[in-house]
C-alpha positions as CSV (number, residue, x, y, z in Angstrom):
1,M,9.2,89.2,2.2
2,L,7.0,89.5,5.5
3,A,8.4,88.6,8.8
4,V,6.5,86.3,10.7
5,P,5.4,87.9,14.3
6,H,6.1,85.9,17.4
7,R,3.7,84.0,19.2
8,Q,2.6,85.6,21.8
9,Q,1.3,82.5,24.0
10,Y,1.4,78.9,23.9
11,V,-1.5,76.8,25.4
12,M,-1.0,73.0,25.8
13,Q,-3.3,70.3,27.4
14,L,-1.8,67.1,28.9
15,T,-1.8,64.4,31.4
16,V,1.0,64.9,33.3
17,G,3.6,62.0,35.1
18,E,6.6,61.7,37.1
19,H,8.5,62.7,34.0
20,S,6.3,65.3,32.3
21,A,8.0,68.4,33.7
22,R,11.3,68.0,32.1
23,H,9.5,68.1,28.7
24,I,7.7,70.8,29.9
25,R,10.7,72.7,31.0
26,R,12.3,72.3,27.4
27,I,9.3,73.9,25.6
28,V,9.1,77.0,28.4
29,R,12.9,77.7,27.6
30,S,13.0,77.9,24.0
31,F,9.4,80.1,23.9
32,L,11.8,82.1,27.0
33,L,14.6,82.2,24.2
34,E,12.4,83.1,21.2
35,W,10.8,85.7,23.2
36,G,14.1,87.3,24.4
37,M,13.7,86.7,27.8
38,P,16.6,83.8,28.6
39,E,17.4,85.6,32.2
40,L,13.8,84.1,33.1
41,S,14.2,80.6,32.4
42,D,15.6,79.4,35.8
43,A,12.6,81.3,37.8
44,V,10.2,80.0,35.1
45,E,11.3,76.6,34.7
46,L,11.6,76.0,38.7
47,A,8.0,77.6,39.3
48,V,6.5,75.6,36.5
49,T,8.0,72.6,37.8
50,E,6.8,72.8,41.1
51,L,3.0,73.3,39.6
52,V,3.1,70.2,37.8
53,A,4.6,68.4,40.5
54,N,1.3,69.7,42.5
55,V,-0.9,68.0,39.6
56,V,0.8,65.0,39.7
57,R,0.4,64.6,43.6
58,H,-3.2,66.0,43.8
59,V,-5.2,65.9,40.8
60,P,-6.4,62.4,40.2
61,D,-6.8,62.3,36.9
62,R,-3.6,64.0,36.4
63,R,-4.7,66.2,33.3
64,C,-3.9,69.7,33.2
65,G,-3.8,73.0,31.1
66,L,-0.8,75.2,30.7
67,L,-0.5,78.6,29.5
68,L,2.7,80.8,28.4
69,L,2.0,84.2,27.8
70,R,4.3,86.7,26.8
71,R,3.7,90.2,28.7
72,T,5.4,93.6,27.8
73,A,7.6,93.3,31.2
74,G,8.1,89.5,31.4
75,V,5.9,86.6,31.4
76,R,2.9,84.9,32.9
77,V,2.2,81.5,33.5
78,E,-0.8,79.2,34.1
79,V,-1.5,75.7,35.4
80,S,-5.1,74.6,35.4
81,D,-6.6,71.5,36.3
82,S,-10.3,70.0,37.6
83,S,-9.5,69.8,41.1
84,S,-11.6,72.2,43.2
85,Q,-8.9,71.5,46.2
86,L,-6.9,75.1,46.3
87,P,-3.2,75.1,47.5
88,D,-2.2,76.2,50.8
89,L,1.2,77.9,51.0
90,H,2.5,76.1,54.1
91,T,5.6,77.7,56.0
92,D,5.7,75.0,59.1
93,F,7.0,72.2,57.6
94,D,10.2,70.1,59.1
95,A,13.3,70.0,57.7
96,E,13.1,66.3,56.9
97,S,9.7,66.7,55.0
98,E,9.7,65.7,51.0
99,S,6.7,67.6,50.2
100,G,4.9,71.3,50.9
101,R,7.8,73.0,49.9
102,G,6.2,73.8,46.5
103,L,4.7,77.0,47.0
104,V,7.3,78.4,49.0
105,I,9.1,78.0,46.3
106,L,7.2,79.5,43.7
107,D,6.9,82.5,46.2
108,A,10.4,82.7,46.4
109,V,11.4,82.6,42.6
110,T,8.4,84.7,41.6
111,D,7.4,88.3,41.2
112,K,3.5,87.6,41.7
113,W,1.4,84.5,41.8
114,G,-2.0,83.3,43.1
115,V,-4.8,81.3,42.2
116,T,-8.1,81.6,40.3
117,R,-11.2,79.7,40.4
118,A,-12.4,78.6,37.1
119,S,-16.4,79.0,36.7
120,G,-17.0,75.6,35.8
121,G,-15.0,73.9,38.4
122,G,-11.2,73.6,39.0
123,K,-8.7,76.3,39.0
124,A,-5.5,78.0,37.7
125,V,-2.3,78.7,40.0
126,W,-0.2,81.4,38.0
127,F,2.4,83.1,38.1
128,E,4.4,85.9,37.0
129,C,8.1,86.4,36.4
130,L,9.3,90.2,35.4
131,A,12.3,90.6,32.9
132,P,15.0,93.2,34.2
133,P,13.9,96.3,32.3
134,T,17.6,96.1,30.8
135,S,16.2,93.4,28.5
136,P,16.2,94.1,25.1
137,S,12.7,92.6,24.5
138,R,11.2,95.4,26.4
139,G,8.5,97.0,24.0
140,H,8.8,94.7,21.5
141,F,5.4,92.8,20.6
């Protein structure tokens, strides 16, 4: 009997609303478990929640793409949308502010992140989370 290889990526196009992050977190968690990287769940789920919240707040049609990509040493996540407005990392918000902290959180919980402009317009905000070197998933593809 042939073994079915693990999927190395997951791609989804969707229109998000205020409650979409919960569904997306479940999907992310299931892939991280399948890939043997459950220790990344908290950071990846929090980071993807912040990016989806930014789409809900700043993209008029609320449409976005989600890419989960398994890497040898961790995971890469991209959230793309049609807005040409680039995110701005605010570090000067007041203590009572209810917004403006998303990218600060993203920066705190991920190993690397950035923004890529799409050739046809729009952008993708991406991040990477690395698994500890002792994780049993290292080297398995």
